[in-house]
N, C-alpha and C positions, 0 to 999 in steps of 0.2 A: 504494500500500500504506499502511497505517496502522501497521505494525509496524517494529521495528528492523531486521529482515532479511526475506528472502523464504522462508527455511527456519525450521522449528521449532527451539526451543532445544536439543533432544536430537538434531538432524539429523546431527551427527558420527558417531552410532552406527547410522544408517540404512544400507541397501544399495541404492544407492550412497550414500556420505556426501554430505550437502548435496544432495539430489536436485533441488531447484528450481534451484539454481545450476548443477548438472550439465546438466540438460535445457535450461534457457534458454540458457546460454553455449554448449552444444554445438550449439544451433540458430541460433547467430549472433544471439541476442536478449539483452536485459538487463532487469533490473527496477529500477524507481526507487522508493525508500522515503523516508519522512519529508519529503515535500514539503508546503509551507505555502501557504495562501491560495488553493488551487485553487478554492474556492467563489466567488471574486470574478472567475474567468474566465468568458467566455460559454460557453453550452452547446455551441455550434459555432463554428468559425472561428479559434480560437486555434492557434498554431503553437508547439510546444515544441521547444527546442533543448537537448540534453543533451550536455555535454562531459566525459566521464570522463577520469581520468588513465590514461595507457597503461601500466598496470602488467603486466609480462610474467610469466606463470605464476601470477597471483593470482586469487582468486574474487570480488573486489569492489574497489570504488574509490570514493573521494569524487567527486562530480561537481557542476559548476556548471550549473544548469538555468535557462533563461530562457524566458519566455512572451512571444511576439509577438502583439499584439492591434491590430487596425485601429481608428483613432479616428475 
């Protein structure tokens, strides 16, 4: 994603509130935003590791994201 978050700025007023967060997290998935230098990764073969903080009851978390690329 290229935005600050996966939901629109007015998403708190939607039904359900923050629907992207609700649907993604409800399906056991998560969204990654504001990643840099993705263009330097190969089109295929890179492995991304995302380690979010285990925040209980939250709708988001900072994450350390690493890309593993074969040399």
